[in-house]
Short mmCIF file of the C-alpha atoms (twelve columns), coordinates in Angstrom:
data_MODEL
# 
_entry.id   MODEL 
# 
loop_
_atom_site.group_PDB 
_atom_site.id 
_atom_site.type_symbol 
_atom_site.label_atom_id 
_atom_site.label_alt_id 
_atom_site.label_comp_id 
_atom_site.label_asym_id 
_atom_site.label_seq_id 
_atom_site.Cartn_x 
_atom_site.Cartn_y 
_atom_site.Cartn_z 
_atom_site.pdbx_PDB_model_num 
ATOM 1   C CA . ASP A 1   -0.635  2.930   58.476 1 
ATOM 2   C CA . ILE A 2   0.152   0.427   55.739 1 
ATOM 3   C CA . ILE A 3   -0.536  0.926   52.046 1 
ATOM 4   C CA . PHE A 4   -0.564  -1.889  49.535 1 
ATOM 5   C CA . SER A 5   -0.149  -0.633  45.972 1 
ATOM 6   C CA . LYS A 6   2.360   -0.286  43.125 1 
ATOM 7   C CA . PRO A 7   5.599   1.648   42.590 1 
ATOM 8   C CA . LEU A 8   5.803   4.323   39.940 1 
ATOM 9   C CA . LEU A 9   8.245   6.455   37.971 1 
ATOM 10  C CA . GLU A 10  7.727   8.665   34.961 1 
ATOM 11  C CA . ASN A 11  10.126  10.927  33.051 1 
ATOM 12  C CA . GLY A 12  12.549  10.893  35.928 1 
ATOM 13  C CA . ARG A 13  9.995   12.380  38.330 1 
ATOM 14  C CA . GLU A 14  9.458   10.689  41.662 1 
ATOM 15  C CA . GLU A 15  6.109   10.588  43.366 1 
ATOM 16  C CA . GLN A 16  5.291   10.710  47.034 1 
ATOM 17  C CA . ARG A 17  2.932   8.562   49.019 1 
ATOM 18  C CA . HIS A 18  1.999   7.340   52.459 1 
ATOM 19  C CA . SER A 19  4.582   6.033   54.822 1 
ATOM 20  C CA . ILE A 20  3.671   2.356   55.184 1 
ATOM 21  C CA . SER A 21  2.996   0.566   51.972 1 
ATOM 22  C CA . ILE A 22  3.033   -2.827  50.405 1 
ATOM 23  C CA . THR A 23  3.330   -2.330  46.692 1 
ATOM 24  C CA . ARG A 24  3.649   -4.095  43.391 1 
ATOM 25  C CA . ALA A 25  5.594   -2.459  40.590 1 
ATOM 26  C CA . ILE A 26  4.231   -2.248  37.068 1 
ATOM 27  C CA . PRO A 27  6.235   0.163   34.953 1 
ATOM 28  C CA . ILE A 28  4.774   3.253   33.690 1 
ATOM 29  C CA . ARG A 29  1.858   5.124   32.658 1 
ATOM 30  C CA . THR A 30  0.592   8.580   33.514 1 
ATOM 31  C CA . VAL A 31  1.098   9.865   36.986 1 
ATOM 32  C CA . ARG A 32  -0.082  12.433  39.397 1 
ATOM 33  C CA . SER A 33  1.256   12.764  42.900 1 
ATOM 34  C CA . PHE A 34  -0.142  12.977  46.403 1 
ATOM 35  C CA . ARG A 35  -2.182  15.990  47.286 1 
ATOM 36  C CA . SER A 36  -1.737  17.696  50.608 1 
ATOM 37  C CA . ASN A 37  -4.444  15.555  52.218 1 
ATOM 38  C CA . GLY A 38  -2.515  12.364  51.462 1 
ATOM 39  C CA . HIS A 39  -4.861  11.043  48.762 1 
ATOM 40  C CA . LEU A 40  -3.234  9.239   45.904 1 
ATOM 41  C CA . ARG A 41  -3.949  10.896  42.597 1 
ATOM 42  C CA . ARG A 42  -2.724  9.412   39.305 1 
ATOM 43  C CA . ARG A 43  0.110   6.936   39.259 1 
ATOM 44  C CA . HIS A 44  1.333   3.859   37.506 1 
ATOM 45  C CA . SER A 45  4.303   1.539   37.582 1 
ATOM 46  C CA . ARG A 46  6.457   3.250   40.046 1 
ATOM 47  C CA . VAL A 47  7.614   2.959   43.551 1 
ATOM 48  C CA . PRO A 48  5.945   4.709   46.447 1 
ATOM 49  C CA . LEU A 49  7.864   7.178   48.490 1 
ATOM 50  C CA . GLN A 50  7.159   8.210   52.034 1 
ATOM 51  C CA . ALA A 51  5.099   11.340  52.303 1 
ATOM 52  C CA . PRO A 52  5.960   13.973  54.902 1 
ATOM 53  C CA . PRO A 53  4.709   13.084  58.410 1 
ATOM 54  C CA . SER A 54  1.890   15.607  58.101 1 
ATOM 55  C CA . LEU A 55  0.425   13.639  55.183 1 
ATOM 56  C CA . VAL A 56  0.330   10.110  56.546 1 
ATOM 57  C CA . GLN A 57  -3.048  10.292  58.292 1 
ATOM 58  C CA . PRO A 58  -5.758  8.799   56.014 1 
ATOM 59  C CA . PRO A 59  -8.512  11.309  55.295 1 
ATOM 60  C CA . GLY A 60  -11.735 10.991  57.265 1 
ATOM 61  C CA . LEU A 61  -10.128 9.452   60.342 1 
ATOM 62  C CA . PRO A 62  -9.382  11.228  63.616 1 
ATOM 63  C CA . TRP A 63  -5.837  12.333  64.216 1 
ATOM 64  C CA . ALA A 64  -3.632  9.665   65.765 1 
ATOM 65  C CA . PRO A 65  -0.145  10.017  67.258 1 
ATOM 66  C CA . PRO A 66  2.817   8.628   65.303 1 
ATOM 67  C CA . PRO A 67  3.340   4.866   65.718 1 
ATOM 68  C CA . SER A 68  5.814   3.631   68.304 1 
ATOM 69  C CA . LYS A 69  7.624   1.349   65.834 1 
ATOM 70  C CA . PRO A 70  9.197   2.292   62.477 1 
ATOM 71  C CA . ARG A 71  6.842   2.605   59.562 1 
ATOM 72  C CA . SER A 72  7.270   0.073   56.779 1 
ATOM 73  C CA . SER A 73  7.212   0.313   53.012 1 
ATOM 74  C CA . SER A 74  6.949   -3.055  51.299 1 
ATOM 75  C CA . SER A 75  6.581   -3.808  47.593 1 
ATOM 76  C CA . LEU A 76  4.705   -6.886  46.394 1 
ATOM 77  C CA . GLY A 77  6.986   -7.797  43.497 1 
ATOM 78  C CA . ASP A 78  7.156   -7.880  39.676 1 
ATOM 79  C CA . TYR A 79  9.348   -4.841  39.091 1 
ATOM 80  C CA . ASN A 80  10.127  -5.815  35.487 1 
ATOM 81  C CA . ASP A 81  8.190   -6.764  32.337 1 
ATOM 82  C CA . ARG A 82  5.341   -4.355  33.131 1 
ATOM 83  C CA . GLY A 83  6.250   -1.430  30.874 1 
ATOM 84  C CA . PRO A 84  9.192   0.261   29.142 1 
ATOM 85  C CA . HIS A 85  10.986  1.605   32.240 1 
ATOM 86  C CA . THR A 86  12.151  -1.382  34.273 1 
ATOM 87  C CA . ARG A 87  15.605  0.133   34.716 1 
ATOM 88  C CA . GLN A 88  14.207  3.367   36.157 1 
ATOM 89  C CA . VAL A 89  11.825  1.509   38.467 1 
ATOM 90  C CA . ILE A 90  14.669  -0.521  39.975 1 
ATOM 91  C CA . ASP A 91  16.839  2.594   40.274 1 
ATOM 92  C CA . PHE A 92  13.984  4.231   42.127 1 
ATOM 93  C CA . LEU A 93  13.482  1.327   44.524 1 
ATOM 94  C CA . ILE A 94  17.179  1.044   45.291 1 
ATOM 95  C CA . GLN A 95  17.462  4.642   46.463 1 
ATOM 96  C CA . LEU A 96  14.467  4.550   48.810 1 
ATOM 97  C CA . PRO A 97  16.276  3.252   51.929 1 
ATOM 98  C CA . SER A 98  18.900  5.990   51.778 1 
ATOM 99  C CA . LYS A 99  16.332  8.651   50.986 1 
ATOM 100 C CA . TYR A 100 14.031  7.568   53.830 1 
ATOM 101 C CA . PRO A 101 16.360  5.941   56.399 1 
ATOM 102 C CA . ARG A 102 13.822  6.109   59.254 1 
ATOM 103 C CA . GLN A 103 11.413  3.867   57.382 1 
ATOM 104 C CA . ARG A 104 11.676  0.088   57.002 1 
ATOM 105 C CA . HIS A 105 11.789  -0.937  53.330 1 
ATOM 106 C CA . VAL A 106 10.896  -4.473  52.241 1 
ATOM 107 C CA . PHE A 107 11.026  -5.620  48.624 1 
ATOM 108 C CA . LEU A 108 9.230   -8.871  47.864 1 
ATOM 109 C CA . CYS A 109 10.163  -11.130 44.974 1 
ATOM 110 C CA . GLY A 110 7.645   -11.807 42.225 1 
ATOM 111 C CA . ASN A 111 7.789   -14.562 39.639 1 
ATOM 112 C CA . HIS A 112 9.004   -12.081 37.011 1 
ATOM 113 C CA . ASP A 113 11.796  -10.869 39.291 1 
ATOM 114 C CA . LEU A 114 12.929  -14.428 40.010 1 
ATOM 115 C CA . ALA A 115 13.046  -15.221 36.287 1 
ATOM 116 C CA . PHE A 116 14.923  -11.985 35.496 1 
ATOM 117 C CA . ALA A 117 17.468  -12.794 38.221 1 
ATOM 118 C CA . ALA A 118 17.800  -16.346 36.870 1 
ATOM 119 C CA . PHE A 119 18.662  -15.058 33.401 1 
ATOM 120 C CA . LEU A 120 21.284  -12.698 34.814 1 
ATOM 121 C CA . GLY A 121 22.883  -15.330 37.044 1 
ATOM 122 C CA . ALA A 122 21.770  -13.331 40.097 1 
ATOM 123 C CA . LEU A 123 19.741  -15.983 41.906 1 
ATOM 124 C CA . PRO A 124 20.723  -16.931 45.461 1 
ATOM 125 C CA . ALA A 125 22.685  -20.184 45.537 1 
ATOM 126 C CA . ARG A 126 20.858  -23.448 46.113 1 
ATOM 127 C CA . PRO A 127 20.741  -24.845 49.662 1 
ATOM 128 C CA . ASP A 128 23.811  -26.999 48.875 1 
ATOM 129 C CA . GLY A 129 25.732  -23.934 47.674 1 
ATOM 130 C CA . SER A 130 25.546  -24.873 44.001 1 
ATOM 131 C CA . THR A 131 24.769  -22.368 41.267 1 
ATOM 132 C CA . ARG A 132 23.895  -24.916 38.590 1 
ATOM 133 C CA . TRP A 133 20.242  -25.312 37.738 1 
ATOM 134 C CA . SER A 134 20.024  -27.489 34.604 1 
ATOM 135 C CA . ASP A 135 18.182  -30.109 36.662 1 
ATOM 136 C CA . THR A 136 15.223  -27.695 36.887 1 
ATOM 137 C CA . TRP A 137 14.527  -28.036 33.151 1 
ATOM 138 C CA . GLU A 138 12.953  -31.495 33.210 1 
ATOM 139 C CA . GLU A 139 9.551   -30.500 34.599 1 
ATOM 140 C CA . TYR A 140 8.977   -28.056 31.727 1 
ATOM 141 C CA . ALA A 141 10.932  -29.878 28.993 1 
ATOM 142 C CA . GLN A 142 7.853   -30.634 26.903 1 
ATOM 143 C CA . ASN A 143 7.304   -26.882 26.513 1 
ATOM 144 C CA . GLU A 144 10.831  -25.938 25.424 1 
ATOM 145 C CA . GLU A 145 10.182  -25.731 21.698 1 
ATOM 146 C CA . ARG A 146 6.721   -24.182 21.988 1 
ATOM 147 C CA . GLU A 147 7.960   -21.508 24.413 1 
ATOM 148 C CA . GLY A 148 11.212  -20.909 22.543 1 
ATOM 149 C CA . TRP A 149 13.553  -21.205 25.525 1 
ATOM 150 C CA . TYR A 150 16.776  -19.205 25.539 1 
ATOM 151 C CA . LYS A 151 19.746  -21.140 24.094 1 
ATOM 152 C CA . GLY A 152 22.363  -18.421 23.921 1 
ATOM 153 C CA . GLU A 153 25.483  -17.676 25.913 1 
ATOM 154 C CA . GLY A 154 25.315  -18.880 29.514 1 
ATOM 155 C CA . TYR A 155 22.243  -21.083 29.119 1 
ATOM 156 C CA . SER A 156 23.796  -24.456 29.976 1 
ATOM 157 C CA . GLU A 157 23.357  -24.192 33.762 1 
ATOM 158 C CA . MET A 158 20.635  -21.532 33.818 1 
ATOM 159 C CA . HIS A 159 17.504  -22.034 35.920 1 
ATOM 160 C CA . VAL A 160 14.503  -23.051 33.809 1 
ATOM 161 C CA . GLN A 161 12.641  -19.840 34.625 1 
ATOM 162 C CA . GLY A 162 15.554  -17.792 33.299 1 
ATOM 163 C CA . ARG A 163 15.516  -19.727 30.032 1 
ATOM 164 C CA . ARG A 164 11.751  -19.256 29.698 1 
ATOM 165 C CA . TRP A 165 12.055  -15.553 30.564 1 
ATOM 166 C CA . GLY A 166 14.812  -14.809 28.037 1 
ATOM 167 C CA . GLY A 167 13.433  -16.983 25.245 1 
ATOM 168 C CA . SER A 168 11.638  -16.019 22.028 1 
ATOM 169 C CA . VAL A 169 8.080   -17.207 21.822 1 
ATOM 170 C CA . GLY A 170 7.369   -15.783 18.364 1 
ATOM 171 C CA . ALA A 171 5.997   -12.442 17.199 1 
ATOM 172 C CA . ASP A 172 2.461   -13.692 16.531 1 
ATOM 173 C CA . ARG A 173 1.865   -15.765 19.675 1 
ATOM 174 C CA . PHE A 174 -1.224  -14.666 21.589 1 
ATOM 175 C CA . ASN A 175 -1.631  -14.715 25.366 1 
ATOM 176 C CA . HIS A 176 -5.269  -15.710 25.742 1 
ATOM 177 C CA . LYS A 177 -5.292  -15.144 29.497 1 
ATOM 178 C CA . LYS A 178 -4.355  -11.475 29.120 1 
ATOM 179 C CA . GLY A 179 -5.859  -10.916 25.697 1 
ATOM 180 C CA . THR A 180 -2.564  -9.567  24.324 1 
ATOM 181 C CA . VAL A 181 0.266   -10.676 22.058 1 
ATOM 182 C CA . TYR A 182 3.313   -11.944 23.933 1 
ATOM 183 C CA . LYS A 183 6.133   -9.409  24.140 1 
ATOM 184 C CA . GLY A 184 9.249   -11.383 23.294 1 
ATOM 185 C CA . SER A 185 8.809   -14.332 25.664 1 
ATOM 186 C CA . VAL A 186 6.133   -16.042 27.722 1 
ATOM 187 C CA . TYR A 187 7.082   -13.591 30.482 1 
ATOM 188 C CA . ASP A 188 6.651   -10.518 28.215 1 
ATOM 189 C CA . ALA A 189 10.311  -9.721  28.862 1 
ATOM 190 C CA . ALA A 190 11.078  -7.683  25.724 1 
ATOM 191 C CA . PRO A 191 10.379  -4.284  27.380 1 
ATOM 192 C CA . THR A 192 12.875  -5.131  30.120 1 
ATOM 193 C CA . PHE A 193 15.628  -5.881  27.591 1 
ATOM 194 C CA . GLN A 194 14.794  -2.641  25.806 1 
ATOM 195 C CA . SER A 195 14.946  -0.606  29.008 1 
ATOM 196 C CA . TYR A 196 18.626  -1.608  29.302 1 
ATOM 197 C CA . GLY A 197 19.278  -0.795  25.656 1 
ATOM 198 C CA . VAL A 198 19.699  -4.300  24.240 1 
ATOM 199 C CA . PRO A 199 17.587  -6.417  21.854 1 
ATOM 200 C CA . HIS A 200 15.277  -9.046  23.264 1 
ATOM 201 C CA . ALA A 201 16.928  -12.400 24.057 1 
ATOM 202 C CA . SER A 202 20.423  -10.915 23.750 1 
ATOM 203 C CA . PRO A 203 23.082  -12.182 26.192 1 
ATOM 204 C CA . ASP A 204 24.342  -8.591  26.246 1 
ATOM 205 C CA . LEU A 205 21.720  -7.948  28.914 1 
ATOM 206 C CA . MET A 206 23.927  -9.789  31.409 1 
ATOM 207 C CA . LYS A 207 26.559  -7.075  30.997 1 
ATOM 208 C CA . ALA A 208 24.132  -4.179  30.556 1 
ATOM 209 C CA . VAL A 209 22.384  -4.641  33.907 1 
ATOM 210 C CA . PRO A 210 24.365  -2.812  36.633 1 
ATOM 211 C CA . ASP A 211 25.761  -4.819  39.514 1 
ATOM 212 C CA . GLU A 212 23.569  -2.912  41.980 1 
ATOM 213 C CA . HIS A 213 20.477  -4.062  40.070 1 
ATOM 214 C CA . LYS A 214 21.682  -7.662  40.173 1 
ATOM 215 C CA . LYS A 215 22.249  -7.342  43.917 1 
ATOM 216 C CA . PHE A 216 18.763  -5.868  44.343 1 
ATOM 217 C CA . LEU A 217 17.215  -8.855  42.539 1 
ATOM 218 C CA . HIS A 218 19.404  -11.311 44.461 1 
ATOM 219 C CA . ASP A 219 18.381  -9.819  47.802 1 
ATOM 220 C CA . LEU A 220 14.604  -9.738  47.252 1 
ATOM 221 C CA . VAL A 221 12.721  -11.579 49.985 1 
ATOM 222 C CA . TRP A 222 10.175  -14.256 49.128 1 
ATOM 223 C CA . VAL A 223 7.945   -13.573 52.128 1 
ATOM 224 C CA . TYR A 224 7.482   -10.751 54.616 1 
ATOM 225 C CA . GLU A 225 6.063   -11.370 58.085 1 
ATOM 226 C CA . GLU A 226 5.166   -8.891  60.802 1 
ATOM 227 C CA . ASP A 227 3.314   -9.284  64.082 1 
ATOM 228 C CA . ASN A 228 0.847   -6.923  65.764 1 
ATOM 229 C CA . VAL A 229 -0.331  -5.148  62.622 1 
ATOM 230 C CA . PRO A 230 -3.561  -3.246  63.436 1 
ATOM 231 C CA . ILE A 231 -6.635  -3.205  61.215 1 
ATOM 232 C CA . HIS A 232 -10.045 -1.626  61.673 1 
ATOM 233 C CA . THR A 233 -12.967 -4.084  61.515 1 
ATOM 234 C CA . ASP A 234 -16.715 -3.934  62.124 1 
ATOM 235 C CA . ASN A 235 -15.957 -5.152  65.634 1 
ATOM 236 C CA . GLY A 236 -13.312 -2.537  66.310 1 
ATOM 237 C CA . ARG A 237 -9.565  -2.413  65.959 1 
ATOM 238 C CA . ILE A 238 -7.679  -5.702  66.182 1 
ATOM 239 C CA . GLU A 239 -4.032  -6.670  65.836 1 
ATOM 240 C CA . CYS A 240 -3.044  -9.343  63.341 1 
ATOM 241 C CA . ARG A 241 -0.087  -11.244 62.066 1 
ATOM 242 C CA . LEU A 242 0.776   -10.020 58.567 1 
ATOM 243 C CA . ILE A 243 2.088   -12.353 55.866 1 
ATOM 244 C CA . ALA A 244 2.858   -10.795 52.489 1 
ATOM 245 C CA . VAL A 245 3.861   -13.036 49.585 1 
ATOM 246 C CA . HIS A 246 3.631   -12.307 45.884 1 
ATOM 247 C CA . ALA A 247 0.946   -14.827 44.854 1 
ATOM 248 C CA . GLY A 248 -0.260  -16.472 48.072 1 
ATOM 249 C CA . LEU A 249 -0.024  -19.683 50.097 1 
ATOM 250 C CA . GLU A 250 -1.304  -23.091 49.020 1 
ATOM 251 C CA . LYS A 251 -4.227  -24.356 51.068 1 
ATOM 252 C CA . THR A 252 -3.129  -27.985 50.692 1 
ATOM 253 C CA . LYS A 253 0.364   -27.449 52.110 1 
ATOM 254 C CA . LYS A 254 1.436   -26.927 55.711 1 
ATOM 255 C CA . VAL A 255 1.946   -23.213 56.154 1 
ATOM 256 C CA . GLY A 256 4.946   -23.543 58.458 1 
ATOM 257 C CA . GLU A 257 6.830   -25.753 56.015 1 
ATOM 258 C CA . ARG A 258 6.106   -23.467 53.068 1 
ATOM 259 C CA . LEU A 259 7.078   -20.367 55.001 1 
ATOM 260 C CA . GLN A 260 10.426  -21.978 55.758 1 
ATOM 261 C CA . VAL A 261 10.974  -22.621 52.033 1 
ATOM 262 C CA . LEU A 262 10.167  -18.981 51.329 1 
ATOM 263 C CA . ARG A 263 12.375  -17.649 54.112 1 
ATOM 264 C CA . SER A 264 15.309  -19.724 52.849 1 
ATOM 265 C CA . LYS A 265 14.706  -18.777 49.174 1 
ATOM 266 C CA . ASP A 266 15.174  -22.353 47.962 1 
ATOM 267 C CA . THR A 267 16.212  -21.911 44.325 1 
ATOM 268 C CA . SER A 268 16.580  -25.664 43.764 1 
ATOM 269 C CA . LEU A 269 12.831  -25.716 43.014 1 
ATOM 270 C CA . HIS A 270 11.839  -25.568 39.351 1 
ATOM 271 C CA . THR A 271 8.940   -23.323 40.323 1 
ATOM 272 C CA . VAL A 272 7.623   -21.650 43.481 1 
ATOM 273 C CA . GLN A 273 3.842   -21.758 43.628 1 
ATOM 274 C CA . GLU A 274 3.759   -19.003 46.258 1 
ATOM 275 C CA . LEU A 275 5.273   -16.693 43.625 1 
ATOM 276 C CA . ARG A 276 3.423   -17.857 40.511 1 
ATOM 277 C CA . GLY A 277 0.367   -19.941 41.447 1 
ATOM 278 C CA . ARG A 278 -3.184  -18.926 40.600 1 
ATOM 279 C CA . MET A 279 -6.303  -20.532 42.057 1 
ATOM 280 C CA . ASN A 280 -4.225  -22.878 44.213 1 
ATOM 281 C CA . VAL A 281 -2.993  -19.856 46.213 1 
ATOM 282 C CA . TRP A 282 -6.096  -17.662 45.952 1 
ATOM 283 C CA . ASP A 283 -7.686  -18.419 49.338 1 
ATOM 284 C CA . ILE A 284 -6.213  -18.059 52.803 1 
ATOM 285 C CA . PRO A 285 -5.193  -21.451 54.276 1 
ATOM 286 C CA . GLU A 286 -7.570  -22.636 56.978 1 
ATOM 287 C CA . GLU A 287 -4.850  -22.951 59.609 1 
ATOM 288 C CA . LEU A 288 -4.260  -19.189 59.334 1 
ATOM 289 C CA . LEU A 289 -7.870  -18.607 60.382 1 
ATOM 290 C CA . GLU A 290 -7.179  -19.955 63.862 1 
ATOM 291 C CA . LYS A 291 -5.468  -16.695 64.852 1 
ATOM 292 C CA . PRO A 292 -6.048  -13.226 63.321 1 
ATOM 293 C CA . THR A 293 -3.826  -13.190 60.231 1 
ATOM 294 C CA . ILE A 294 -3.699  -10.885 57.213 1 
ATOM 295 C CA . LEU A 295 -2.507  -12.521 53.973 1 
ATOM 296 C CA . VAL A 296 -1.624  -9.974  51.290 1 
ATOM 297 C CA . SER A 297 -0.601  -10.594 47.683 1 
ATOM 298 C CA . GLY A 298 -0.464  -8.972  44.261 1 
ATOM 299 C CA . HIS A 299 0.120   -11.032 41.087 1 
ATOM 300 C CA . HIS A 300 -3.452  -11.975 40.164 1 
ATOM 301 C CA . GLY A 301 -4.671  -8.986  38.204 1 
ATOM 302 C CA . LYS A 302 -7.588  -8.578  40.606 1 
ATOM 303 C CA . LEU A 303 -8.716  -6.455  43.514 1 
ATOM 304 C CA . HIS A 304 -10.131 -9.034  45.908 1 
ATOM 305 C CA . ILE A 305 -10.860 -8.685  49.611 1 
ATOM 306 C CA . GLU A 306 -12.502 -11.500 51.523 1 
ATOM 307 C CA . GLY A 307 -12.159 -11.592 55.278 1 
ATOM 308 C CA . ARG A 308 -8.472  -11.066 55.939 1 
ATOM 309 C CA . ARG A 309 -7.332  -12.196 52.474 1 
ATOM 310 C CA . PHE A 310 -6.205  -9.201  50.414 1 
ATOM 311 C CA . ILE A 311 -5.250  -9.402  46.725 1 
ATOM 312 C CA . ILE A 312 -4.254  -5.927  45.589 1 
ATOM 313 C CA . ASP A 313 -3.506  -5.972  41.862 1 
ATOM 314 C CA . GLU A 314 -6.429  -4.393  40.084 1 
ATOM 315 C CA . SER A 315 -4.528  -3.477  36.925 1 
ATOM 316 C CA . GLY A 316 -2.564  -6.685  36.391 1 
ATOM 317 C CA . GLY A 317 -0.139  -4.653  34.293 1 
ATOM 318 C CA . LEU A 318 -2.816  -3.613  31.769 1 
ATOM 319 C CA . GLU A 319 -2.753  0.095   31.019 1 
ATOM 320 C CA . HIS A 320 -6.511  0.561   30.734 1 
ATOM 321 C CA . LEU A 321 -7.137  -0.698  34.284 1 
ATOM 322 C CA . PRO A 322 -6.573  1.367   37.444 1 
ATOM 323 C CA . ILE A 323 -3.796  0.964   39.969 1 
ATOM 324 C CA . ALA A 324 -5.265  0.241   43.400 1 
ATOM 325 C CA . ALA A 325 -3.873  0.516   46.902 1 
ATOM 326 C CA . ILE A 326 -5.162  -0.388  50.324 1 
ATOM 327 C CA . ILE A 327 -4.287  1.528   53.472 1 
ATOM 328 C CA . PHE A 328 -4.055  -0.189  56.824 1 
ATOM 329 C CA . PRO A 329 -5.385  -0.046  59.461 1 
ATOM 330 C CA . SER A 330 -8.320  1.742   57.813 1 
ATOM 331 C CA . GLN A 331 -8.633  -0.700  54.847 1 
ATOM 332 C CA . GLN A 332 -9.267  2.315   52.624 1 
ATOM 333 C CA . ILE A 333 -8.943  1.619   48.898 1 
ATOM 334 C CA . VAL A 334 -7.439  4.319   46.681 1 
ATOM 335 C CA . ARG A 335 -6.934  4.213   42.922 1 
ATOM 336 C CA . ASP A 336 -4.885  6.132   40.422 1 
ATOM 337 C CA . SER A 337 -8.188  7.112   38.783 1 
ATOM 338 C CA . ASP A 338 -9.429  8.865   41.959 1 
ATOM 339 C CA . THR A 339 -9.854  12.615  41.649 1 
# 
């Protein structure tokens, strides 16, 4: 089975969940844990843990033997800027592989994670080996004053997304898309600074973030691919290729070329549409319809399923909306509001 949902932590308590998951972290709200039948109860902003083997069978389906290949747990990205406990969420994610060594753990990079890493100097090097990114500023230069880009210590060769993430947009600036006031920067980064005990936009964050957190951000993958993933359909069970990427794939670009960019984590780009795009990455590219392919993303603040395109982000980081997950192969949707 595969579950797509979001990681969670609250008050130091860890919560269990099914054994294969693709998740998106949005730090913290109220939580309940799995019941003995494997149903998700209440959760928010934390990372899923593998439930005991007896709990991994989705309710309502006949018993099935354990899979022949290792189960996978994959998170869909955005582990910071989604609540007051970014530090605890990353701590939680880091310990999963050692706590559940028989399970494959994949952590996808979101646009917020890339920007956080850029501020910390934790981005992977550019294809030419360079770690200077001032040439990425030009595309966004007209927005520098309006967005209040970071100009403190270490900014001179920082990637543009790091400067935007660590900047100060102004206390009264309103995000009309989300219907909320910006929290510190255009990325809503202030809660992340606070979770490490430093004021927003302070260069002290670079020292406050532990090295293991920087390594975690550096090592995040930009795309996850897996073959022979089963799903249940109206026509029976079929096996598909799975592609998981934070926002999606552009319909107007050749999929193979874009996948290579994502696999190589090309940080010379000023932006990566597959991590931050909106309507341009909403649909599944037509060339992926030629063979059974599942395309899974978070990012959009929507729960959207159309054919084999899955967008699993019902809350979008807003506390009044439910956290949703999807279980494969059954395609069962579960929410933190389920009882």
